[in-house]
ROKERO-129488 format. One record per atom (N, C-alpha, C): residue number from 0; chain; atom name; x, y, z. Coordinates in nm, 4 decimals. Layout:
REM residues N
+-----+--------+-------+----------+----------+----------+
| num | chaine | atome |        u |        v |        w |
+-----+--------+-------+----------+----------+----------+
| NUM |      A |    CA |        X |        Y |        Z |
...
+-----+--------+-------+----------+----------+----------+
REM end
This chain:
REM residues 103
+-----+--------+-------+----------+----------+----------+
| num | chaine | atome |        u |        v |        w |
+-----+--------+-------+----------+----------+----------+
|   0 |      A |     N |   1.5203 |   0.3468 |  -0.6512 |
|   0 |      A |    CA |   1.6302 |   0.3498 |  -0.7460 |
|   0 |      A |     C |   1.6118 |   0.2376 |  -0.8473 |
|   1 |      A |     N |   1.6395 |   0.2680 |  -0.9722 |
|   1 |      A |    CA |   1.6269 |   0.1713 |  -1.0807 |
|   1 |      A |     C |   1.7518 |   0.1705 |  -1.1663 |
|   2 |      A |     N |   1.7954 |   0.0521 |  -1.2014 |
|   2 |      A |    CA |   1.9016 |   0.0322 |  -1.2989 |
|   2 |      A |     C |   1.8575 |  -0.0803 |  -1.3891 |
|   3 |      A |     N |   1.9158 |  -0.0891 |  -1.5065 |
|   3 |      A |    CA |   1.8826 |  -0.2009 |  -1.5936 |
|   3 |      A |     C |   2.0035 |  -0.2465 |  -1.6726 |
|   4 |      A |     N |   1.9939 |  -0.3705 |  -1.7198 |
|   4 |      A |    CA |   2.0987 |  -0.4302 |  -1.8018 |
|   4 |      A |     C |   2.0303 |  -0.5185 |  -1.9051 |
|   5 |      A |     N |   2.0743 |  -0.5089 |  -2.0283 |
|   5 |      A |    CA |   2.0232 |  -0.5924 |  -2.1356 |
|   5 |      A |     C |   2.1382 |  -0.6801 |  -2.1831 |
|   6 |      A |     N |   2.1224 |  -0.8135 |  -2.1620 |
|   6 |      A |    CA |   2.2290 |  -0.9048 |  -2.1994 |
|   6 |      A |     C |   2.1704 |  -1.0389 |  -2.2401 |
|   7 |      A |     N |   2.2127 |  -1.0879 |  -2.3554 |
|   7 |      A |    CA |   2.1759 |  -1.2204 |  -2.4050 |
|   7 |      A |     C |   2.0250 |  -1.2450 |  -2.4018 |
|   8 |      A |     N |   1.9480 |  -1.1500 |  -2.4499 |
|   8 |      A |    CA |   1.8049 |  -1.1675 |  -2.4591 |
|   8 |      A |     C |   1.7287 |  -1.1523 |  -2.3288 |
|   9 |      A |     N |   1.7980 |  -1.1040 |  -2.2249 |
|   9 |      A |    CA |   1.7331 |  -1.0830 |  -2.0951 |
|   9 |      A |     C |   1.7469 |  -0.9371 |  -2.0549 |
|  10 |      A |     N |   1.6335 |  -0.8759 |  -2.0249 |
|  10 |      A |    CA |   1.6321 |  -0.7396 |  -1.9732 |
|  10 |      A |     C |   1.6115 |  -0.7498 |  -1.8226 |
|  11 |      A |     N |   1.7125 |  -0.7099 |  -1.7467 |
|  11 |      A |    CA |   1.7068 |  -0.7158 |  -1.6012 |
|  11 |      A |     C |   1.6943 |  -0.5749 |  -1.5462 |
|  12 |      A |     N |   1.5907 |  -0.5541 |  -1.4660 |
|  12 |      A |    CA |   1.5705 |  -0.4257 |  -1.3991 |
|  12 |      A |     C |   1.5962 |  -0.4486 |  -1.2507 |
|  13 |      A |     N |   1.6865 |  -0.3706 |  -1.1945 |
|  13 |      A |    CA |   1.7209 |  -0.3807 |  -1.0537 |
|  13 |      A |     C |   1.6477 |  -0.2721 |  -0.9761 |
|  14 |      A |     N |   1.5672 |  -0.3158 |  -0.8809 |
|  14 |      A |    CA |   1.4929 |  -0.2250 |  -0.7942 |
|  14 |      A |     C |   1.5628 |  -0.2199 |  -0.6589 |
|  15 |      A |     N |   1.5710 |  -0.1013 |  -0.6011 |
|  15 |      A |    CA |   1.6347 |  -0.0877 |  -0.4695 |
|  15 |      A |     C |   1.5616 |   0.0169 |  -0.3882 |
|  16 |      A |     N |   1.5679 |   0.0024 |  -0.2573 |
|  16 |      A |    CA |   1.5033 |   0.0973 |  -0.1685 |
|  16 |      A |     C |   1.3579 |   0.0628 |  -0.1453 |
|  17 |      A |     N |   1.2750 |   0.1662 |  -0.1302 |
|  17 |      A |    CA |   1.1332 |   0.1484 |  -0.1007 |
|  17 |      A |     C |   1.0494 |   0.1534 |  -0.2280 |
|  18 |      A |     N |   0.9477 |   0.0683 |  -0.2333 |
|  18 |      A |    CA |   0.8455 |   0.0787 |  -0.3376 |
|  18 |      A |     C |   0.7153 |   0.1076 |  -0.2648 |
|  19 |      A |     N |   0.6708 |   0.2317 |  -0.2777 |
|  19 |      A |    CA |   0.5488 |   0.2740 |  -0.2092 |
|  19 |      A |     C |   0.4739 |   0.3743 |  -0.2957 |
|  20 |      A |     N |   0.3740 |   0.4364 |  -0.2380 |
|  20 |      A |    CA |   0.2889 |   0.5310 |  -0.3097 |
|  20 |      A |     C |   0.3691 |   0.6449 |  -0.3739 |
|  21 |      A |     N |   0.4757 |   0.6877 |  -0.3096 |
|  21 |      A |    CA |   0.5556 |   0.7992 |  -0.3601 |
|  21 |      A |     C |   0.6491 |   0.7586 |  -0.4740 |
|  22 |      A |     N |   0.7069 |   0.6400 |  -0.4664 |
|  22 |      A |    CA |   0.8072 |   0.5996 |  -0.5653 |
|  22 |      A |     C |   0.7513 |   0.5213 |  -0.6833 |
|  23 |      A |     N |   0.6381 |   0.4551 |  -0.6662 |
|  23 |      A |    CA |   0.5851 |   0.3668 |  -0.7706 |
|  23 |      A |     C |   0.5533 |   0.4363 |  -0.9034 |
|  24 |      A |     N |   0.4937 |   0.5569 |  -0.9048 |
|  24 |      A |    CA |   0.4630 |   0.6183 |  -1.0343 |
|  24 |      A |     C |   0.5860 |   0.6402 |  -1.1224 |
|  25 |      A |     N |   0.6943 |   0.6872 |  -1.0641 |
|  25 |      A |    CA |   0.8179 |   0.7071 |  -1.1411 |
|  25 |      A |     C |   0.8751 |   0.5755 |  -1.1901 |
|  26 |      A |     N |   0.8687 |   0.4725 |  -1.1063 |
|  26 |      A |    CA |   0.9159 |   0.3397 |  -1.1464 |
|  26 |      A |     C |   0.8320 |   0.2855 |  -1.2624 |
|  27 |      A |     N |   0.7002 |   0.3075 |  -1.2553 |
|  27 |      A |    CA |   0.6105 |   0.2595 |  -1.3603 |
|  27 |      A |     C |   0.6459 |   0.3230 |  -1.4939 |
|  28 |      A |     N |   0.6629 |   0.4539 |  -1.4962 |
|  28 |      A |    CA |   0.6959 |   0.5245 |  -1.6204 |
|  28 |      A |     C |   0.8296 |   0.4760 |  -1.6750 |
|  29 |      A |     N |   0.9291 |   0.4652 |  -1.5880 |
|  29 |      A |    CA |   1.0615 |   0.4200 |  -1.6297 |
|  29 |      A |     C |   1.0542 |   0.2802 |  -1.6914 |
|  30 |      A |     N |   0.9900 |   0.1874 |  -1.6217 |
|  30 |      A |    CA |   0.9837 |   0.0496 |  -1.6700 |
|  30 |      A |     C |   0.9007 |   0.0372 |  -1.7975 |
|  31 |      A |     N |   0.7867 |   0.1064 |  -1.8044 |
|  31 |      A |    CA |   0.7040 |   0.0984 |  -1.9243 |
|  31 |      A |     C |   0.7793 |   0.1501 |  -2.0462 |
|  32 |      A |     N |   0.8479 |   0.2613 |  -2.0320 |
|  32 |      A |    CA |   0.9272 |   0.3154 |  -2.1433 |
|  32 |      A |     C |   1.0375 |   0.2189 |  -2.1841 |
|  33 |      A |     N |   1.1049 |   0.1618 |  -2.0869 |
|  33 |      A |    CA |   1.2128 |   0.0676 |  -2.1136 |
|  33 |      A |     C |   1.1604 |  -0.0586 |  -2.1818 |
|  34 |      A |     N |   1.0512 |  -0.1128 |  -2.1308 |
|  34 |      A |    CA |   0.9918 |  -0.2348 |  -2.1866 |
|  34 |      A |     C |   0.9571 |  -0.2142 |  -2.3340 |
|  35 |      A |     N |   0.8982 |  -0.1013 |  -2.3655 |
|  35 |      A |    CA |   0.8565 |  -0.0735 |  -2.5033 |
|  35 |      A |     C |   0.9751 |  -0.0384 |  -2.5927 |
|  36 |      A |     N |   1.0681 |   0.0407 |  -2.5415 |
|  36 |      A |    CA |   1.1837 |   0.0849 |  -2.6201 |
|  36 |      A |     C |   1.2723 |  -0.0324 |  -2.6623 |
|  37 |      A |     N |   1.2958 |  -0.1251 |  -2.5717 |
|  37 |      A |    CA |   1.3874 |  -0.2370 |  -2.5973 |
|  37 |      A |     C |   1.3138 |  -0.3642 |  -2.6397 |
|  38 |      A |     N |   1.1870 |  -0.3560 |  -2.6725 |
|  38 |      A |    CA |   1.1004 |  -0.4711 |  -2.6963 |
|  38 |      A |     C |   1.1613 |  -0.5790 |  -2.7857 |
|  39 |      A |     N |   1.2226 |  -0.5419 |  -2.8952 |
|  39 |      A |    CA |   1.2739 |  -0.6398 |  -2.9908 |
|  39 |      A |     C |   1.4036 |  -0.7065 |  -2.9453 |
|  40 |      A |     N |   1.4638 |  -0.6583 |  -2.8383 |
|  40 |      A |    CA |   1.5969 |  -0.7044 |  -2.7992 |
|  40 |      A |     C |   1.5993 |  -0.8080 |  -2.6870 |
|  41 |      A |     N |   1.4839 |  -0.8439 |  -2.6327 |
|  41 |      A |    CA |   1.4829 |  -0.9392 |  -2.5222 |
|  41 |      A |     C |   1.3598 |  -1.0284 |  -2.5278 |
|  42 |      A |     N |   1.3740 |  -1.1476 |  -2.4670 |
|  42 |      A |    CA |   1.2632 |  -1.2423 |  -2.4547 |
|  42 |      A |     C |   1.2223 |  -1.2613 |  -2.3088 |
|  43 |      A |     N |   1.3134 |  -1.2284 |  -2.2184 |
|  43 |      A |    CA |   1.2893 |  -1.2485 |  -2.0752 |
|  43 |      A |     C |   1.3106 |  -1.1175 |  -2.0015 |
|  44 |      A |     N |   1.2193 |  -1.0890 |  -1.9075 |
|  44 |      A |    CA |   1.2264 |  -0.9708 |  -1.8234 |
|  44 |      A |     C |   1.2457 |  -1.0185 |  -1.6803 |
|  45 |      A |     N |   1.3505 |  -0.9710 |  -1.6155 |
|  45 |      A |    CA |   1.3823 |  -1.0136 |  -1.4791 |
|  45 |      A |     C |   1.3822 |  -0.8918 |  -1.3870 |
|  46 |      A |     N |   1.3106 |  -0.9041 |  -1.2761 |
|  46 |      A |    CA |   1.3110 |  -0.8012 |  -1.1721 |
|  46 |      A |     C |   1.4042 |  -0.8461 |  -1.0601 |
|  47 |      A |     N |   1.5193 |  -0.7814 |  -1.0501 |
|  47 |      A |    CA |   1.6127 |  -0.8082 |  -0.9403 |
|  47 |      A |     C |   1.5640 |  -0.7279 |  -0.8203 |
|  48 |      A |     N |   1.5191 |  -0.7993 |  -0.7180 |
|  48 |      A |    CA |   1.4597 |  -0.7341 |  -0.6016 |
|  48 |      A |     C |   1.5453 |  -0.7499 |  -0.4766 |
|  49 |      A |     N |   1.6726 |  -0.7753 |  -0.4957 |
|  49 |      A |    CA |   1.7620 |  -0.7987 |  -0.3821 |
|  49 |      A |     C |   1.7829 |  -0.6743 |  -0.2964 |
|  50 |      A |     N |   1.7622 |  -0.5563 |  -0.3525 |
|  50 |      A |    CA |   1.7858 |  -0.4329 |  -0.2787 |
|  50 |      A |     C |   1.6617 |  -0.3667 |  -0.2222 |
|  51 |      A |     N |   1.5488 |  -0.4358 |  -0.2223 |
|  51 |      A |    CA |   1.4252 |  -0.3784 |  -0.1711 |
|  51 |      A |     C |   1.4273 |  -0.3754 |  -0.0177 |
|  52 |      A |     N |   1.4011 |  -0.2578 |   0.0381 |
|  52 |      A |    CA |   1.3990 |  -0.2428 |   0.1840 |
|  52 |      A |     C |   1.2573 |  -0.2295 |   0.2390 |
|  53 |      A |     N |   1.1622 |  -0.1910 |   0.1528 |
|  53 |      A |    CA |   1.0221 |  -0.1816 |   0.1928 |
|  53 |      A |     C |   0.9355 |  -0.1899 |   0.0678 |
|  54 |      A |     N |   0.8243 |  -0.2614 |   0.0791 |
|  54 |      A |    CA |   0.7247 |  -0.2592 |  -0.0279 |
|  54 |      A |     C |   0.5881 |  -0.2891 |   0.0312 |
|  55 |      A |     N |   0.4852 |  -0.2293 |  -0.0294 |
|  55 |      A |    CA |   0.3495 |  -0.2483 |   0.0188 |
|  55 |      A |     C |   0.2595 |  -0.2873 |  -0.0981 |
|  56 |      A |     N |   0.1297 |  -0.2717 |  -0.0822 |
|  56 |      A |    CA |   0.0365 |  -0.3121 |  -0.1875 |
|  56 |      A |     C |   0.0544 |  -0.2309 |  -0.3154 |
|  57 |      A |     N |   0.1078 |  -0.1108 |  -0.3042 |
|  57 |      A |    CA |   0.1371 |  -0.0315 |  -0.4231 |
|  57 |      A |     C |   0.2386 |  -0.1035 |  -0.5105 |
|  58 |      A |     N |   0.3361 |  -0.1666 |  -0.4477 |
|  58 |      A |    CA |   0.4378 |  -0.2421 |  -0.5216 |
|  58 |      A |     C |   0.3756 |  -0.3620 |  -0.5921 |
|  59 |      A |     N |   0.2809 |  -0.4269 |  -0.5269 |
|  59 |      A |    CA |   0.2124 |  -0.5410 |  -0.5883 |
|  59 |      A |     C |   0.1401 |  -0.4947 |  -0.7150 |
|  60 |      A |     N |   0.0725 |  -0.3814 |  -0.7068 |
|  60 |      A |    CA |   0.0050 |  -0.3256 |  -0.8241 |
|  60 |      A |     C |   0.1026 |  -0.2888 |  -0.9343 |
|  61 |      A |     N |   0.2158 |  -0.2316 |  -0.8974 |
|  61 |      A |    CA |   0.3195 |  -0.1964 |  -0.9939 |
|  61 |      A |     C |   0.3682 |  -0.3209 |  -1.0678 |
|  62 |      A |     N |   0.3966 |  -0.4254 |  -0.9933 |
|  62 |      A |    CA |   0.4459 |  -0.5494 |  -1.0531 |
|  62 |      A |     C |   0.3397 |  -0.6130 |  -1.1416 |
|  63 |      A |     N |   0.2155 |  -0.6172 |  -1.0948 |
|  63 |      A |    CA |   0.1075 |  -0.6780 |  -1.1740 |
|  63 |      A |     C |   0.0868 |  -0.6047 |  -1.3061 |
|  64 |      A |     N |   0.0925 |  -0.4749 |  -1.3037 |
|  64 |      A |    CA |   0.0766 |  -0.3977 |  -1.4266 |
|  64 |      A |     C |   0.1858 |  -0.4268 |  -1.5270 |
|  65 |      A |     N |   0.3103 |  -0.4361 |  -1.4802 |
|  65 |      A |    CA |   0.4216 |  -0.4666 |  -1.5710 |
|  65 |      A |     C |   0.4099 |  -0.6103 |  -1.6206 |
|  66 |      A |     N |   0.3682 |  -0.7001 |  -1.5319 |
|  66 |      A |    CA |   0.3494 |  -0.8410 |  -1.5705 |
|  66 |      A |     C |   0.2476 |  -0.8512 |  -1.6848 |
|  67 |      A |     N |   0.1353 |  -0.7842 |  -1.6723 |
|  67 |      A |    CA |   0.0324 |  -0.7890 |  -1.7772 |
|  67 |      A |     C |   0.0849 |  -0.7318 |  -1.9084 |
|  68 |      A |     N |   0.1570 |  -0.6210 |  -1.9012 |
|  68 |      A |    CA |   0.2153 |  -0.5613 |  -2.0213 |
|  68 |      A |     C |   0.3137 |  -0.6581 |  -2.0875 |
|  69 |      A |     N |   0.4020 |  -0.7149 |  -2.0080 |
|  69 |      A |    CA |   0.5035 |  -0.8062 |  -2.0611 |
|  69 |      A |     C |   0.4406 |  -0.9324 |  -2.1198 |
|  70 |      A |     N |   0.3396 |  -0.9865 |  -2.0538 |
|  70 |      A |    CA |   0.2720 |  -1.1057 |  -2.1069 |
|  70 |      A |     C |   0.2043 |  -1.0739 |  -2.2402 |
|  71 |      A |     N |   0.1467 |  -0.9548 |  -2.2527 |
|  71 |      A |    CA |   0.0829 |  -0.9160 |  -2.3791 |
|  71 |      A |     C |   0.1848 |  -0.9044 |  -2.4918 |
|  72 |      A |     N |   0.3112 |  -0.8813 |  -2.4561 |
|  72 |      A |    CA |   0.4194 |  -0.8732 |  -2.5545 |
|  72 |      A |     C |   0.4874 |  -1.0086 |  -2.5754 |
|  73 |      A |     N |   0.4414 |  -1.1113 |  -2.5049 |
|  73 |      A |    CA |   0.4974 |  -1.2451 |  -2.5191 |
|  73 |      A |     C |   0.6289 |  -1.2670 |  -2.4468 |
|  74 |      A |     N |   0.6541 |  -1.1915 |  -2.3425 |
|  74 |      A |    CA |   0.7803 |  -1.2012 |  -2.2673 |
|  74 |      A |     C |   0.7636 |  -1.2867 |  -2.1412 |
|  75 |      A |     N |   0.8681 |  -1.3622 |  -2.1083 |
|  75 |      A |    CA |   0.8737 |  -1.4349 |  -1.9813 |
|  75 |      A |     C |   0.9120 |  -1.3353 |  -1.8726 |
|  76 |      A |     N |   0.8605 |  -1.3558 |  -1.7513 |
|  76 |      A |    CA |   0.8874 |  -1.2655 |  -1.6391 |
|  76 |      A |     C |   0.9339 |  -1.3483 |  -1.5197 |
|  77 |      A |     N |   1.0397 |  -1.3010 |  -1.4532 |
|  77 |      A |    CA |   1.0930 |  -1.3692 |  -1.3351 |
|  77 |      A |     C |   1.1358 |  -1.2691 |  -1.2296 |
|  78 |      A |     N |   1.1371 |  -1.3161 |  -1.1036 |
|  78 |      A |    CA |   1.1966 |  -1.2409 |  -0.9936 |
|  78 |      A |     C |   1.3369 |  -1.2959 |  -0.9710 |
|  79 |      A |     N |   1.4295 |  -1.2085 |  -0.9319 |
|  79 |      A |    CA |   1.5651 |  -1.2509 |  -0.8997 |
|  79 |      A |     C |   1.5999 |  -1.2055 |  -0.7593 |
|  80 |      A |     N |   1.6390 |  -1.2995 |  -0.6764 |
|  80 |      A |    CA |   1.6903 |  -1.2755 |  -0.5414 |
|  80 |      A |     C |   1.6116 |  -1.1722 |  -0.4600 |
|  81 |      A |     N |   1.4818 |  -1.1924 |  -0.4395 |
|  81 |      A |    CA |   1.4078 |  -1.0962 |  -0.3572 |
|  81 |      A |     C |   1.4660 |  -1.0877 |  -0.2157 |
|  82 |      A |     N |   1.4748 |  -0.9662 |  -0.1640 |
|  82 |      A |    CA |   1.5177 |  -0.9480 |  -0.0246 |
|  82 |      A |     C |   1.4145 |  -1.0145 |   0.0658 |
|  83 |      A |     N |   1.4448 |  -1.0291 |   0.1938 |
|  83 |      A |    CA |   1.3504 |  -1.0907 |   0.2880 |
|  83 |      A |     C |   1.2196 |  -1.0122 |   0.2926 |
|  84 |      A |     N |   1.2295 |  -0.8799 |   0.2890 |
|  84 |      A |    CA |   1.1101 |  -0.7943 |   0.2900 |
|  84 |      A |     C |   1.0256 |  -0.8196 |   0.1656 |
|  85 |      A |     N |   1.0900 |  -0.8186 |   0.0490 |
|  85 |      A |    CA |   1.0179 |  -0.8409 |  -0.0773 |
|  85 |      A |     C |   0.9608 |  -0.9820 |  -0.0826 |
|  86 |      A |     N |   1.0378 |  -1.0797 |  -0.0393 |
|  86 |      A |    CA |   0.9936 |  -1.2190 |  -0.0424 |
|  86 |      A |     C |   0.8640 |  -1.2379 |   0.0358 |
|  87 |      A |     N |   0.8553 |  -1.1771 |   0.1522 |
|  87 |      A |    CA |   0.7358 |  -1.1898 |   0.2358 |
|  87 |      A |     C |   0.6123 |  -1.1343 |   0.1637 |
|  88 |      A |     N |   0.6252 |  -1.0167 |   0.1037 |
|  88 |      A |    CA |   0.5120 |  -0.9556 |   0.0328 |
|  88 |      A |     C |   0.4759 |  -1.0370 |  -0.0909 |
|  89 |      A |     N |   0.5758 |  -1.0859 |  -0.1627 |
|  89 |      A |    CA |   0.5492 |  -1.1655 |  -0.2834 |
|  89 |      A |     C |   0.4766 |  -1.2954 |  -0.2490 |
|  90 |      A |     N |   0.5130 |  -1.3566 |  -0.1363 |
|  90 |      A |    CA |   0.4442 |  -1.4784 |  -0.0916 |
|  90 |      A |     C |   0.2996 |  -1.4495 |  -0.0527 |
|  91 |      A |     N |   0.2803 |  -1.3499 |   0.0325 |
|  91 |      A |    CA |   0.1471 |  -1.3176 |   0.0833 |
|  91 |      A |     C |   0.0535 |  -1.2736 |  -0.0298 |
|  92 |      A |     N |   0.1069 |  -1.1999 |  -0.1273 |
|  92 |      A |    CA |   0.0242 |  -1.1487 |  -0.2368 |
|  92 |      A |     C |  -0.0113 |  -1.2554 |  -0.3399 |
|  93 |      A |     N |   0.0617 |  -1.3661 |  -0.3376 |
|  93 |      A |    CA |   0.0374 |  -1.4713 |  -0.4359 |
|  93 |      A |     C |   0.1088 |  -1.4502 |  -0.5682 |
|  94 |      A |     N |   0.1961 |  -1.3520 |  -0.5767 |
|  94 |      A |    CA |   0.2656 |  -1.3260 |  -0.7030 |
|  94 |      A |     C |   0.3558 |  -1.4419 |  -0.7462 |
|  95 |      A |     N |   0.4029 |  -1.5212 |  -0.6495 |
|  95 |      A |    CA |   0.4851 |  -1.6367 |  -0.6864 |
|  95 |      A |     C |   0.4060 |  -1.7423 |  -0.7632 |
|  96 |      A |     N |   0.2738 |  -1.7353 |  -0.7601 |
|  96 |      A |    CA |   0.1941 |  -1.8327 |  -0.8356 |
|  96 |      A |     C |   0.1931 |  -1.8019 |  -0.9855 |
|  97 |      A |     N |   0.2272 |  -1.6777 |  -1.0230 |
|  97 |      A |    CA |   0.2299 |  -1.6423 |  -1.1655 |
|  97 |      A |     C |   0.3680 |  -1.6024 |  -1.2158 |
|  98 |      A |     N |   0.4568 |  -1.5627 |  -1.1250 |
|  98 |      A |    CA |   0.5910 |  -1.5211 |  -1.1630 |
|  98 |      A |     C |   0.6911 |  -1.6059 |  -1.0857 |
|  99 |      A |     N |   0.7770 |  -1.6763 |  -1.1572 |
|  99 |      A |    CA |   0.8746 |  -1.7642 |  -1.0936 |
|  99 |      A |     C |   0.9915 |  -1.6853 |  -1.0364 |
| 100 |      A |     N |   1.0477 |  -1.7431 |  -0.9326 |
| 100 |      A |    CA |   1.1651 |  -1.6857 |  -0.8653 |
| 100 |      A |     C |   1.2898 |  -1.7561 |  -0.9146 |
| 101 |      A |     N |   1.3902 |  -1.6779 |  -0.9529 |
| 101 |      A |    CA |   1.5212 |  -1.7307 |  -0.9888 |
| 101 |      A |     C |   1.6137 |  -1.7116 |  -0.8693 |
| 102 |      A |     N |   1.7047 |  -1.8032 |  -0.8516 |
| 102 |      A |    CA |   1.8001 |  -1.7905 |  -0.7401 |
| 102 |      A |     C |   1.9228 |  -1.7185 |  -0.7831 |
+-----+--------+-------+----------+----------+----------+
REM end
């Protein structure tokens, strides 16, 4: 499940449920379209991961692809409140070394 909010120069995308081989392609298309469509309206992109119940290496690839796209557009990228499941994968994958976590 995906929702988004654009407020005060920040585009926040809320991810919920599972991010796996079945759900990632739809999430990728949704986020890529949103990132490009709203490009001029935000400087910061935030992934709210508080509702993630499962994620695997497919999710890491999904996040890395969006990170590269956003960096090429000059946008800051942050994680917001990762669930315990998401936090574990983000730590093990090393994504926290390139994307900061907001509380």
